[in-house]
C-alpha positions in Angstrom: -0.2 0.5 0.2 1.7 3.3 -0.7 -0.8 6.1 0.2 -3.7 5.9 2.9 -6.3 6.6 0.9 -9.4 8.3 1.8 -11.3 8.3 -0.7 -10.9 7.4 -4.2 -10.9 9.2 -7.8 -15.2 10.1 -8.4 -14.2 10.6 -11.9 -15.6 8.4 -13.9 -15.8 7.2 -18.2 -18.5 4.9 -18.9 -18.0 4.9 -23.5 -14.8 4.1 -24.9 -14.7 7.8 -26.5 -14.8 9.4 -23.1 -12.2 6.9 -21.8 -9.8 8.0 -24.4 -10.0 11.9 -25.1 -9.8 14.0 -22.2 -11.7 17.2 -21.6 -10.8 20.3 -20.0 -14.2 21.2 -19.2 -14.7 17.3 -17.5 -12.7 18.7 -14.7 -13.7 19.0 -10.8 -12.6 19.9 -8.0 -13.9 17.2 -5.7 -12.2 14.5 -8.2 -9.6 16.3 -7.8 -9.9 17.1 -3.9 -10.1 13.6 -4.1 -7.7 11.8 -4.9 -5.3 14.3 -3.1 -7.1 13.3 0.1 -4.1 10.7 1.3 -1.9 10.2 3.7 2.1 9.6 3.8 2.8 6.8 6.3 6.1 5.8 8.1 5.5 2.1 7.4 4.5 2.2 3.9 8.1 4.0 3.6 10.3 2.4 6.5 14.2 4.1 4.6 12.9 7.3 5.0 14.6 9.4 8.1 11.4 11.4 8.8 7.9 12.5 6.7 7.4 15.9 6.8 4.2 17.4 4.9 3.9 14.4 3.3 7.1 14.3 2.2 9.3 11.4 2.5 13.2 12.5 3.5 15.5 10.6 3.3 19.5 11.2 3.7 21.7 11.5 0.8 25.2 11.6 2.7 24.9 7.5 2.6 23.6 6.5 -0.8 27.1 6.4 -1.8 27.7 3.2 0.7 24.7 0.8 0.0 25.4 -2.6 -1.0 22.7 -4.3 -3.9 19.7 -5.1 -2.1 20.2 -2.3 -0.2 20.5 0.0 -2.5 17.3 -1.9 -4.8 15.2 -1.8 -1.8 15.2 2.1 -1.8 14.9 2.5 -5.2 11.8 0.8 -4.8 10.8 2.9 -2.3 11.6 6.0 -4.3 9.2 4.8 -7.2 6.8 3.8 -5.2 6.6 7.0 -3.9 6.8 9.1 -6.9 4.5 6.5 -8.7 1.9 6.8 -6.6 2.5 8.0 -3.2 3.0 12.0 -2.5 5.1 12.6 -5.7 7.9 13.9 -4.4 11.0 12.2 -2.4 13.9 14.9 -0.7 17.3 13.8 -0.5 19.1 15.9 2.1 22.7 16.8 1.8 23.1 14.8 -1.4 25.9 17.2 -2.2 28.9 17.3 -0.2 30.2 21.5 0.2 33.1 20.6 -1.6 31.7 19.6 -4.8 28.5 22.1 -4.1 30.7 25.5 -3.5 33.0 24.5 -6.5 29.5 24.5 -9.0 28.2 27.7 -6.6 31.2 29.6 -7.2 31.1 29.2 -11.1 27.0 29.9 -10.9 27.6 33.3 -9.5 30.8 33.8 -12.2 27.8 32.8 -14.9 25.8 35.2 -13.8 28.0 38.2 -13.6 28.9 37.9 -16.7 24.9 37.4 -18.0 24.3 41.2 -16.5 27.7 42.7 -17.4 26.1 41.6 -21.3 22.1 42.7 -20.9 21.2 39.6 -21.1 17.9 38.9 -19.0 16.9 35.0 -19.1 13.2 34.1 -20.5 11.0 31.4 -17.8 8.4 29.4 -18.8 6.4 30.2 -15.5 7.0 33.4 -14.7 8.1 37.1 -16.4 10.8 36.8 -18.0 13.7 39.2 -16.8 12.4 38.8 -12.9 15.3 35.7 -12.0 18.8 35.2 -13.2 18.5 32.8 -15.2 21.3 31.1 -16.8 20.5 28.2 -19.6 22.0 25.6 -20.4 24.6 25.4 -16.8 25.2 21.8 -17.4 26.8 22.0 -20.3 28.4 25.3 -19.5 30.2 24.1 -16.5 31.3 22.1 -17.5 33.6 23.8 -20.1 34.5 26.3 -17.7 35.5 23.9 -15.4 36.3 20.7 -15.7 37.0 19.3 -12.7 34.3 21.0 -10.1 31.4 19.4 -13.2 32.9 15.6 -12.6 33.0 16.8 -8.9 29.4 17.5 -9.1 26.6 15.8 -11.7 29.1 12.8 -10.5 27.2 12.3 -7.5 25.5 8.7 -6.2 22.0 10.5 -5.6 20.8 11.4 -9.3 22.2 8.0 -10.3 20.1 6.6 -8.1 16.8 8.4 -8.4 17.7 7.9 -12.2 17.7 3.9 -12.7 15.1 3.8 -10.9 12.4 6.0 -12.1 14.2 6.0 -16.0 16.0 2.6 -16.1 19.9 2.5 -16.9 20.0 5.0 -19.6 18.5 8.0 -18.9 20.3 11.5 -19.4 20.9 14.6 -17.7 19.9 18.4 -18.4 20.1 20.8 -15.8 19.1 24.7 -16.0 19.9 27.2 -13.3 17.7 29.5 -11.5 17.9 32.6 -9.1 14.9 34.0 -7.7 16.0 37.5 -6.0 14.7 39.4 -3.2 11.0 40.5 -3.8 10.8 37.9 -6.6 7.0 37.0 -7.0 5.2 32.9 -6.6 4.7 31.1 -10.0 2.2 29.7 -11.5 0.6 26.1 -10.4 1.8 23.6 -12.9 2.8 20.5 -14.3 5.6 19.5 -16.6 7.6 18.8 -19.2 5.7 17.0 -22.0 2.1 17.6 -21.7 2.7 20.4 -19.0 4.1 22.6 -22.0 1.0 22.6 -23.4 -1.4 25.0 -23.8 -5.1 23.1 -23.2 -6.6 22.6 -26.5 -2.2 20.8 -27.4 -3.0 18.3 -24.3 -6.2 17.5 -25.3 -5.2 16.1 -28.8 -3.5 13.4 -27.0 -4.9 10.0 -25.4 -5.8 9.2 -22.1 -2.6 7.1 -21.2 -0.5 9.7 -23.4 -1.9 11.7 -19.8 -1.3 8.6 -17.7 2.2 7.4 -19.0 4.1 11.2 -20.6 5.1 11.4 -16.5 6.8 8.5 -16.1 9.2 10.1 -19.1 10.8 12.8 -17.5 12.0 13.1 -13.7 12.5 16.5 -12.4 14.8 17.7 -9.6 16.2 20.7 -7.8 19.6 21.3 -6.2 19.2 24.1 -3.5 23.0 25.8 -4.0 22.3 27.8 -0.6 20.5 27.6 2.6 16.3 27.7 1.6 14.3 29.5 4.4 10.2 29.1 3.5 10.0 32.9 3.2 12.5 32.8 0.2 10.0 31.5 -1.2 11.5 27.1 -1.9 9.5 26.0 -4.7 5.3 24.8 -3.7 3.7 21.6 -4.3 0.5 19.9 -3.9 1.9 16.3 -2.3 -0.7 13.5 -4.2 -1.8 16.2 -7.3 -0.1 13.7 -9.6 -2.0 10.5 -9.3 -5.8 13.0 -11.1 -6.2 12.0 -14.0 -7.4 15.3 -16.4 -4.3 17.1 -14.5 -3.2 18.6 -17.2 -6.0 20.3 -18.7 -6.8 21.1 -15.2 -4.0 23.6 -14.3 -4.7 26.6 -15.4 -8.6 26.7 -14.2 -9.0 29.3 -11.5 -10.2 26.9 -9.8 -7.4 24.8 -9.5 -4.9 27.8 -9.0 -7.1 28.9 -5.9 -6.5 25.3 -4.2 -3.2 25.1 -4.9 -2.5 28.2 -3.4 -4.5 27.8 -0.2 -3.6 24.3 -0.3 0.3 23.8 -1.3 3.5 22.8 0.7 6.2 24.5 0.7 9.7 22.3 3.0 12.0 24.7 4.1 15.4 23.4 2.7 19.7 23.4 2.9 22.5 23.9 1.0 23.1 21.0 -0.9 19.3 19.4 -0.3 18.4 17.7 -3.6 14.2 17.6 -5.0 12.5 15.1 -7.0 9.5 14.5 -7.8 7.0 13.7 -10.7 6.8 16.7 -13.2 3.1 15.4 -13.3 3.2 17.3 -9.9 1.5 20.2 -9.3 4.1 23.2 -8.2 5.4 26.1 -8.4 8.6 28.4 -7.7 7.1 30.4 -5.0 8.1 33.9 -3.1 10.9 35.7 -3.1 9.8 37.5 0.9 14.2 37.6 2.4 15.3 40.6 2.6 18.8 39.7 1.2 18.2 35.9 0.2 19.5 34.7 -3.7 17.5 32.1 -3.3 19.6 29.8 -6.1 18.4 26.2 -7.9 19.6 24.3 -10.0 17.2 22.7 -12.0 17.8 19.1 -13.3 15.9 17.5 -16.1 16.2 14.3 -16.2 15.1 12.5 -19.0 14.7 8.6 -19.6 16.2 7.5 -23.4 13.4 6.4 -25.0 11.0 7.9 -27.1 13.7 8.5 -30.1 13.4 7.2 -33.0 15.6 4.3 -34.3 16.2 5.8 -38.3 18.5 9.6 -38.1 17.1 11.9 -40.7 17.8 14.9 -42.4 14.0 16.4 -41.8 15.2 20.3 -42.9 16.6 18.8 -45.9 13.3 17.2 -47.1 11.3 19.9 -46.1 13.0 21.8 -49.1 12.9 19.0 -51.6 9.1 19.4 -51.0 8.2 22.5 -50.5 7.0 23.7 -54.0 5.3 20.0 -54.6 3.7 20.9 -50.7 2.3 24.9 -52.0 0.8 22.5 -55.1 -1.5 21.1 -53.8 -2.1 23.9 -50.9 -3.3 26.0 -54.4 -5.1 22.8 -55.6 -7.2 22.9 -52.7 -5.7 19.4 -50.8 -5.2 21.7 -47.1 -5.2 17.6 -45.9 -2.6 17.0 -47.9 0.0 19.2 -46.8 -0.9 18.6 -42.9 -0.6 15.3 -43.2 2.8 15.2 -45.5 4.1 18.1 -42.5 3.8 15.9 -39.7 5.1 13.1 -41.5 8.3 15.5 -42.2 8.8 17.7 -40.5 9.8 17.8 -37.0 6.5 17.7 -34.5 8.2 19.2 -31.5 9.7 22.6 -30.9 12.4 20.5 -27.5 15.1 20.7 -27.4 16.8 23.7 -28.3 19.2 25.9 -27.2 17.4 28.4 -24.5 19.8 30.8 -24.7 18.7 31.7 -28.6 15.4 30.0 -28.6 13.9 31.5 -25.1 10.1 30.8 -24.2 9.0 34.7 -24.4 6.0 33.6 -26.0 4.6 31.2 -24.8 5.7 27.3 -23.4 7.1 26.4 -26.2 8.4 27.6 -29.4 7.0 27.0 -33.1 8.5 23.6 -33.9 9.3 23.0 -37.3 6.3 21.0 -38.3 4.6 24.5 -37.7 6.6 26.5 -39.6 6.1 24.3 -42.7 2.4 24.2 -42.6 2.0 27.4 -41.7 4.6 28.8 -45.0 2.4 27.1 -47.4 -0.9 28.0 -46.2 0.3 31.6 -47.1 2.2 30.5 -49.9 5.8 32.4 -49.1 8.3 32.3 -51.4 11.1 29.7 -51.5 13.7 32.0 -50.8 11.5 33.9 -47.6 10.9 29.8 -46.6 14.8 29.2 -46.9 15.4 32.4 -44.6 13.4 31.1 -42.0 14.0 27.6 -41.8 18.0 28.7 -41.9 16.9 31.2 -38.9 14.6 27.9 -36.8 17.8 25.4 -37.4 20.2 28.1 -36.4 18.3 29.0 -33.0 18.3 25.6 -32.6 22.0 25.1 -33.1 24.2 23.8 -30.1 27.4 26.4 -29.8 
């Protein structure tokens, strides 16, 4: 038993279509609240040091010394916590002072350089420029200080929980976020992938995708300073990842109000690490401190799955068929254009180079597929299409 359910989710589906296709209008706050009515019990998480505000807290200092059997037991407990339990775990002392200090010093250098250059990073769920953002900080640390990089990213807690949630093949990316004194809270949201789509986009994905998409990604955050509550550490709503309609519900006013009234907020110490299911309702808190620059390295750890076996030059293919698609559009074959574009072009805006392709207008950039369909619809001449395609490719290019 992973959680002590006091009530069952009241949502029921009566037709095949209603079981497969979810709609925002079906979001029901009472059903959502019922799915949250759980208690995190110590007997269900015996390897945790303690339970705080329904969240299991583990000792990160001992992970590296665990024998194989104990490691497997801990990983199993973590999976249960993330999947059907509270959806969030904390490792205290996950990073030692040496590894944390070396990376933190380099992060401060990067922020100072960005400020001097007048660079203001965008933010997916807060006002652009409100915080200090260093996109792709992982690559920048590797290039700036390889020793500090190795000391930091060789962390055994990252490996432990990544293998537990995603299996032995995974890929880490990270971006630095600093919320300065006076910085406002984010809006409550879920994360990548469906959490980075509009409600209308998310509705087009069948229900089983809503259920399993969060299992392709692990979200994490490493505290690079002490984070008392007044500094605004992240707000969470334990068990909210279990609500099937959650990706369609986060933007609805009644769900936002409920989150603001019932979230939990855990103070963190420098070196602590939080990991959570990306379907968990969460938001960075308001920094009401006078002098704490709340620095966190935001980890996004992705499954190796979800990639095609073959590699194609899709931009080259788009160029090759552009004139033919324009001809078909002029003949009124709009469906043919759209279907061909979906089969040919990159259909997703990520991964991208967030230094160049920042989320300043919406949550995700225009995809190659959307660009192709738009260009054909507007009957752009070949040179204009090529210019826009090349500019998009350049924004996504990795330095």
